[in-house]
C-alpha positions in Angstrom: -22.5 -6.4 -20.4 -21.2 -10.0 -20.3 -18.3 -10.8 -18.0 -15.9 -13.6 -18.4 -13.6 -14.8 -15.6 -10.4 -16.4 -16.9 -7.8 -18.0 -14.7 -4.9 -20.1 -15.9 -1.9 -21.3 -13.9 0.9 -23.3 -15.6 2.6 -25.7 -13.3 6.0 -24.8 -14.7 5.6 -21.4 -13.1 4.6 -22.7 -9.7 7.7 -22.5 -7.6 8.5 -24.2 -4.3 9.9 -21.0 -2.6 9.4 -17.3 -2.8 12.8 -16.5 -4.4 12.2 -18.9 -7.2 8.8 -17.5 -7.8 10.1 -14.0 -7.8 12.6 -14.9 -10.5 9.7 -16.1 -12.7 7.6 -12.9 -12.4 9.1 -11.1 -15.4 8.8 -14.2 -17.6 5.2 -14.7 -16.7 4.4 -11.0 -17.2 5.9 -11.3 -20.7 3.7 -14.3 -21.4 0.6 -12.5 -20.2 1.4 -9.4 -22.2 2.0 -11.4 -25.4 -1.4 -13.2 -24.9 -3.2 -9.9 -24.4 -1.5 -8.3 -27.5 -2.2 -11.4 -29.6 -5.9 -11.0 -28.9 -6.0 -7.3 -28.9 -7.7 -7.1 -32.4 -10.7 -9.0 -30.9 -10.6 -7.7 -27.3 -9.0 -4.3 -26.9 -6.7 -4.1 -23.9 -8.8 -1.2 -22.4 -11.7 -3.7 -22.0 -9.7 -6.0 -19.8 -9.6 -6.2 -16.0 -6.7 -8.1 -14.6 -6.8 -9.2 -10.9 -3.8 -10.6 -9.1 -2.9 -11.5 -5.6 0.6 -11.1 -4.1 3.1 -12.1 -6.8 0.2 -12.3 -9.3 -0.5 -8.6 -8.6 3.1 -7.8 -9.6 2.7 -10.0 -12.7 -0.3 -8.0 -13.6 1.5 -4.8 -13.2 4.5 -5.9 -15.3 2.1 -7.2 -18.0 0.3 -3.9 -18.0 3.6 -2.0 -18.6 4.7 -4.5 -21.3 1.4 -4.3 -23.2 2.0 -0.5 -23.5 5.4 -1.2 -25.0 4.6 -4.2 -27.2 1.3 -3.2 -28.8 0.7 0.4 -27.7 -2.4 -0.5 -25.7 -3.4 0.2 -22.1 -5.2 -2.3 -20.0 -8.4 -0.9 -18.6 -8.0 -2.0 -15.0 -5.7 -3.9 -12.7 -6.8 -4.8 -9.3 -3.8 -5.7 -7.0 -4.8 -7.8 -3.9 -2.0 -7.3 -1.3 0.9 -7.0 -4.0 4.0 -8.8 -2.9 6.6 -6.6 -1.1 9.8 -8.5 -0.5 12.3 -7.9 -3.4 9.8 -5.6 -5.1 9.9 -2.8 -2.6 13.1 -1.3 -4.1 12.3 -2.2 -7.7 11.8 0.6 -10.2 8.3 1.2 -11.7 8.6 -1.0 -14.8 9.4 -4.0 -12.6 6.6 -3.8 -10.1 2.9 -2.8 -10.0 2.4 1.0 -10.5 -0.4 3.4 -11.0 0.5 3.9 -14.7 0.2 0.2 -15.6 -3.5 0.6 -16.5 -6.1 3.2 -16.9 -7.2 2.3 -13.3 -5.1 0.5 -10.8 -6.9 -0.2 -7.5 -4.9 -1.8 -4.7 -6.1 -3.5 -1.5 -3.3 -3.7 1.0 -3.8 -6.3 3.8 -0.4 -7.4 4.8 2.1 -4.6 4.2 5.4 -4.8 5.8 5.4 -8.6 6.0 4.6 -10.2 2.7 2.8 -7.2 1.2 4.2 -4.1 -0.5 4.5 -1.1 1.8 2.8 2.1 0.7 0.9 3.4 -2.3 1.3 1.8 -5.7 -2.1 2.3 -7.4 -4.3 5.1 -8.6 -6.6 4.2 -5.7 -5.2 2.3 -2.6 -7.4 0.8 0.1 -6.0 -0.1 3.6 -8.4 -2.5 5.5 -7.5 -2.2 9.2 -4.6 0.1 8.2 -3.3 -2.5 5.7 -1.3 -4.6 8.2 -2.5 -7.4 10.6 -6.1 -8.5 9.9 -8.4 -9.5 12.7 -8.3 -13.2 13.5 -5.7 -13.8 10.8 -2.4 -15.6 11.5 0.8 -14.9 9.6 2.2 -17.7 7.5 6.0 -17.4 7.7 6.5 -19.9 5.0 4.4 -21.6 2.3 4.6 -25.3 2.2 5.8 -26.5 -1.2 3.0 -29.2 -1.1 0.4 -26.4 -1.0 0.4 -25.3 -4.6 -1.1 -21.9 -5.5 -3.5 -23.7 -7.8 -4.9 -25.7 -4.9 -5.5 -22.4 -3.0 -7.3 -21.0 -5.9 -9.5 -24.0 -6.6 -11.0 -24.2 -3.1 -13.0 -20.9 -3.1 -14.2 -21.6 -6.7 -15.4 -25.0 -5.7 -17.2 -23.5 -2.7 -19.3 -21.2 -5.0 -17.4 -18.0 -4.5 -16.8 -17.8 -8.2 -20.3 -16.5 -8.4 -19.1 -13.2 -7.0 -17.3 -12.4 -10.3 -20.8 -12.3 -12.0 -22.5 -10.1 -9.3 -23.5 -6.6 -10.4 -23.6 -5.2 -6.9 -21.0 -2.6 -6.1 -18.4 -3.7 -3.6 -15.3 -1.7 -2.4 -13.2 -2.6 -5.4 -16.0 -2.4 -8.0 -17.3 0.9 -6.8 -13.9 2.6 -6.8 -14.2 3.2 -10.5 -15.9 6.5 -9.6 -13.5 7.4 -6.8 -11.1 10.3 -7.2 -7.8 9.2 -8.6 -4.7 9.1 -6.5 -6.5 8.7 -3.3 -5.9 6.4 -0.3 -8.6 5.0 2.0 -8.6 3.3 5.4 -11.4 1.1 6.4 -12.1 -1.3 9.3 -13.6 -4.8 9.2 -15.0 -7.3 11.7 -12.9 -10.2 12.8 -15.5 -12.7 11.8 -18.4 -13.0 9.2 -19.9 -10.7 8.2 -16.6 -8.9 7.8 -18.1 -5.7 6.4 -19.3 -3.2 8.9 -21.7 -1.6 6.4 -22.7 2.1 6.3 -22.5 2.3 10.1 -18.8 1.4 10.3 -15.9 3.8 10.8 -15.1 5.7 7.6 -11.8 7.4 8.6 
């Protein structure tokens, strides 16, 4: 099966601070939902896999909810990478990522309680290193407005990491399609490459 990786970031939606970015999330979710509905006759929503990090994960969730309302379709899968927590933590389900936003919502929590959402919000939730502080990672208290999100996204792609999107090997997120629904998993990583501990690593 052919896979296509699509990423588009409009500069008008790149905010210089978190609060401004938060206020744009619903608008961006609407745009994404409209785009998906407009192409639904060619690509059914259930064939789509949305991947979002932080605020992008919340955008994906809102888009998933709105697709169900706008064109009566359901996105096949949403992967939330450390969904944003501040200001979303108390939001009701339509206004944040939730397990009902797609047929499968898998979430990887890596910074909960700081910038990440605290607790379960997917059909399958993973907590590397208990989902909080990660080995050898420092916490950014602020994001310099000169460091645009687009710049952060371009760096790994230019370094060849984009090839991972076309690998057929099963990684944690990919293999969770066969995992029992509504489960939570804790795993542990190394503090330097290779980060994965492999089959010999702790499983509890």
